N, C-alpha and C positions, 0 to 999 in steps of 0.2 A: 394610111388613107390620104387622099388628096384634100387640100383645103385652099381657099382663096384668101391669102394673107394681105391685109390692108396696111399699106405704109402711108399712102396719101391717095387723093382722088385720081391722080395720074399714075399711081404706082401700086397696082394690085397684082400679086404674084401667086401662081399656083405652086404650092410647096407640099412636102410630105410631113405628116405627123402620125404618131401612133394612134391606133383606134383606142378611144377611151375605155378604161376598164370600169365596170359598174360595181357598186356595192349593195348592201342591204337596202331594200326599198327603192332602188333606182331602176331606170330603164335605159336601154341602148336603142336609139332610133336610127334607122336608115333614112336619111333626108332625101325626099323625092322632089320637093320644090321649095324654093326660098325667094321671096320677093325682096327687091332692093327698095328700101324706104328712103324718102327724102332726107330723113335724119342721118342715114348712113353716109350721105355726101356733104353733111354740114361739117366742113373740114376743121373749123375752129373748135368744134365739139369733139371730133373723133381723133384728130391727129395727136393730141396730147397723150393718148393711150396706145398709140401705134408702136410697134406692129401688133396687130391682133386680128382674129377672125371675127368679122361682123356677121350680121344676119339674124333677124329676130321674127321674121314672118314665115314660119316654116310649117310644112306638113311632111309626114313620113310614115314609115311602117315600123312597128315594134319588132326588133329582131332578137332581143334578149330581155328577160325580166330578172330583177334581183330578188333575193330572199324576202319573203313577206309581202310581195306585191300581189294583191288579190283582185283588183278591179280591172286589170288589163292583162292581155295575153299576147304571146308571139303572133304576129300576123295582123294585129289590129291596125287600122288606118287612123291616124290621129293628127290633130293640131296641138302644138305645145306652146304654152305661154312662157316667155323668158323671164318675166318679172311676176312675182306673186306676193300678195300681202299676208300679214300675219293673221288678220281677221279678229284680233283681240285687243289691239291698242286703242287709245282714245280716238285716233284718226279713223281707223277702220269702223269702229262702233258708231262714229258720227257720219259715216258715209263717204269719208275722204280717203278711200283706199289707196289712191295714187300718191298720197302724202306720207304713207307708211314707210318707216325706215327699212323694214324687211323687204318691201317691194323694190326699193332702190338698191338693195344689196344682193338680191337673188339674180341668177342667170343660169343658162345651161352651158355645157362645156363641149367644144370650144366656142361655137357660134354656128349660125345657120348655113354659112357658105362652106360647108364641109360634107364629106360623104356620110359621116356618122356623127352623132352627138350623144353625150351622156346627160340624162335628165336627173338632177338631184332629187332626193327624197321629198323635200318640201314642195318642189314643183310637181312631182308625181301626185302628191296629196291634193293639190288645189290648182293645178295648171295644165292638166292633160284632158283633152276633149276628143271623144270619138267623132270621126267624120261621118255624116249621114251617107247612106249608100249612094244617093244621087248627086253627091258633091265630089268634084274632082280634086286632086291634089292642088292644082293650080287655083281653083276657086277658093280652096281653103286658105291660101296665103293671104286672102283679103280679110280673114276673120279679125286679126289684130288691128289693122288700120281702120276697118269699119267699126270695131269696138271703140276705138279712140274717138272717131267722129260721132258715134252715137252718144258717148259720154258728154262731148262738147255740146251737142244740141239738147241733151237732157239738163245740163248745168244751166243753160240760158233759158230753160223752160219754153222752148219754141212751141208755139201753139198753131193748130190748123188755121189757115187763112191769113196768117201773118206774112208780111213781105220780108224777103231775105236778100241781102246783098253779100255775095261771096267774093272777097278780094283775093285774087290769085287762083287760077284754074289748073293747077297741077293735080297730082294724084289725090291729095287730100281735099282740095277744093272741089274736084269732080265728085268725090264721094259725098261731100256735104251737099252739093246740088242734088245728087241722085236720092240721098236719104231724105232731104227736105221735101222733095217731090213725093216720095213714097209716104211720108208722114202727113201729107195734106197741107203743106205751106201754100200761101197765096202766090203773089208775084215773086218770081225768083230771077234775080239778075246776077250775072257773073262778070268779072273783069279779068284781064290779063294783058301782057304786052305782046303775046304770041298769038297770031291768027289761028294757028293749028289748034291751040288749046281753047280759044274762044269758040271755034267750030265744034270742038268736042263738048264744051259746056252746053251748047244748044242740043246736041244729040242726047246728052244724059239728063236733060230735064229743065234747063234754064229757059225762061221765056225770052230773055234778051241777053246779049253779051256786049259789053262796052270795052273798047280798047282803052288801056290805062292812060294813054296820052290825051284822052278827052277830059273835059271837065266832068268828073264822075258824079259829083253831087247834083249838078244841074241836070245831067242825063237821067239820073235816078228819079228826080222830080218829074221830068217829062214822061218817063215810062210808067210812073207809079201814081198817077192821078194827083200830081202836084204835092206828093208827100215823099219824105225821105224814108229810109228802110226801118222797119221795126227791129230787125236783127241784122247786124253786120258781123260777118265771120272773116277774120283775118287769117289767111293761109300763106302768108309770105312775110319774111322779116324785113323787107325793103322799106325804108323810112318814107319814101313818097307814097307808097301804098297805105301805110299806117296813117299818114296825114289825111289821105282821101277817106279812110274809114271814119276818122274823127269828125269829118265834115259831112258825112252821109247818113248819120243815124238820126231817126226821128225822135221827137219828144216822147219820153216814157220808154224809149227803146233800149237796146242792149248791144254792146260791142263785145265780141268774144275774141280774145287773143288765142287762137289755136296754134299759131306760129308766133315767134318773137324775134327781135333783132339780136345781134351778138351781145355778149356781156359788155358792160361799160357804156352802152348806148342808152341814153335816157329818152323817154317819150314825153313831150310837153303836151299837157292836157288843158283845154280851156275849162278849168274846173268850175268857174262861176256859172258859165252857160250850162254845163252839165248838171250842176246843183239846181239851178233854176228850172231846168226842164226834166229833172229826175231821170237822167240818162245813166245807165249802169255800165261799168267796165268789168269784165270777168275773164278768167283764164281757165284753161283746161289742159291737163297733162295725162296722157296714157289712158288705160282702160282698166276697169275693175272686172272681177270674175263675172258678175252679172251682165256687164256690157258685152263681154265676149260671148256669153251664152245666148244673148238676144241677137247678136250679130250672126251667129250660126243659123238661127231660125230665119232671119231675114234673107240670108243667102240661099238657104235651103228652099224657101218659098218663092225665090226669084223676085222678091220685092225690090231688091237693089240689084241692078244689072252690073255685075262685076266681070263676067266673062268677056264682054266686049271692050273692057278697058285694057285688056292685055294686048300690048303692041309688039313686044319682043319676048321670045323664048330662047334663052341662050344656055350653052353648056357651062360647066364649071370653069373650063379653060378659057371661056370668053367673058369671065367676070369683069376683067378690066374694061372691056368694051361696054359692059352693062353700067359700070360706075360712070364712065364717060357720058353715056347717053342720058343718065339721070341727072348728072351734074350740069350738063349743057342745057337741059330743060327746053329742048327745041321740038323735035317731032317724035316724042315718045310719051306714053302715059304710064303704063305699068310694065316694068321689066322684071322678068322672072328667070331665076337660075334653076334649070332642071339638072340637078346634080349628076344624074346618071345618063344624061343625054349623049 
């Protein structure tokens, strides 16, 4: 089978690998669509494990079932979660599924940018979801990223009517904007350094869009009845953006680090001011099974507009171009590899 092998953001090669052989309790999936995630082009994070087949936002068709598989059959259209929790450790039982060691160790074989992949038994048990009839393979690639966004907004307990500032209007930022609008947020403001993405933020639910070169905190006050934002969601690891976030949160508000800077970079926090004004800083990583299940329902009901976020549909042989588009972060939003295109 063909795979897109990642060596670096600028070196993605189409290579041949054997089709994985499945065992007891496993599934073989024919990958129909796989989204390129912003984390796929985080070179500092990915290159240390290169070469490898990336891709974790996949949908496909079951072409073979292993012995003992009862809940799925050949021909089923599915989304498959690459990381799954144990559901029994102290972290899972406390609701912190994405801190579970099992979640960080599980994955499918070899990765989403391949014609076929093997789903291990543990993933079959708790990470395979049937696609609704009205959901396309392409729309299904948004289940994982939307699940992550949903978890982030759940962690910060975003309430209807609260003002939201989204720092960075890439794929994740736009999903945060769109979801916040769907869940009844009040004033929604987005920032970016790219006009194309600022325009996209307005299309997907932001009330206002601020170019990051402006004085963001001052503009938020002007646009939000002389108040800073109740919730600030950071969707970029750029330090200037993080500093803008720290200056733009209102008293009693919350900052969510949905994205973070590279390892070794420390963030200086005006802790006395935050203490005095009861400002919270929180983080969010990944999605739990319940987040993914809710994401499916939101997409199915078209409460979140994912279809119009797709800007590029590429073949597996064009995966290198796809990585380039996502890494450059210019005039693309969602880039999807259609494996059999």
